[in-house]
C-alpha positions as CSV (number, residue, x, y, z in Angstrom):
1,X,0.0,0.0,0.0
2,X,1.5,3.4,-0.9
3,X,2.2,5.9,1.9
4,X,-0.6,8.2,0.6
5,X,-3.2,5.4,1.0
6,X,-2.1,4.1,4.4
7,X,-4.4,4.8,7.3
8,X,-3.1,7.5,9.6
9,X,-2.6,5.1,12.5
10,X,-0.3,2.9,10.4
11,X,2.0,5.7,9.2
12,X,4.4,4.9,12.1
13,X,4.9,1.4,10.9
14,X,7.7,0.6,8.6
15,X,7.3,-1.9,5.8
16,X,9.5,-4.4,7.8
17,X,7.4,-3.9,10.9
18,X,4.2,-4.6,8.9
19,X,5.8,-7.8,7.6
20,X,6.8,-8.9,11.1
21,X,3.3,-8.3,12.4
22,X,1.7,-10.1,9.4
23,X,4.0,-13.2,9.6
24,X,4.8,-13.6,13.3
25,X,1.7,-12.1,14.9
26,X,-1.0,-12.8,12.4
27,X,-4.5,-12.5,13.9
28,X,-3.3,-10.6,16.9
29,X,-4.3,-7.1,17.7
30,X,-1.5,-4.9,16.4
31,X,-1.8,-2.4,19.1
32,X,-1.4,-5.1,21.8
33,X,1.6,-6.6,20.0
34,X,3.3,-3.1,19.7
35,X,2.5,-2.2,23.3
36,X,4.0,-5.5,24.5
37,X,7.2,-4.8,22.5
38,X,7.4,-1.3,23.8
39,X,7.0,-2.5,27.4
40,X,9.8,-5.0,26.9
41,X,12.1,-2.4,25.3
42,X,11.4,0.1,28.1
43,X,12.2,-2.5,30.7
44,X,15.4,-3.4,28.9
45,X,16.4,0.2,28.7
46,X,15.7,0.8,32.3
47,X,17.8,-2.2,33.3
48,X,20.6,-1.0,31.2
49,X,20.4,2.5,32.6
50,X,20.4,1.2,36.2
51,X,23.4,-1.0,35.4
52,X,25.3,2.0,33.9
53,X,24.5,4.1,36.9
54,X,25.8,1.3,39.3
55,X,29.0,0.9,37.3
56,X,29.5,4.7,37.3
57,X,29.2,4.8,41.1
58,X,32.1,2.4,41.6
59,X,35.4,3.9,42.5
């Protein structure tokens, strides 16, 4: 689907992310899949940030 014809809510999805959703998560609610991925990414980022802070506090 061309960018001009894509629904507004899908404008943030890349072609690759659309493929992943269609092949790996077919039949699932896209918003739920994306939210789950964002939650995991945020948790990973928070863990990495805490680890960096701990390592920075060491003498």
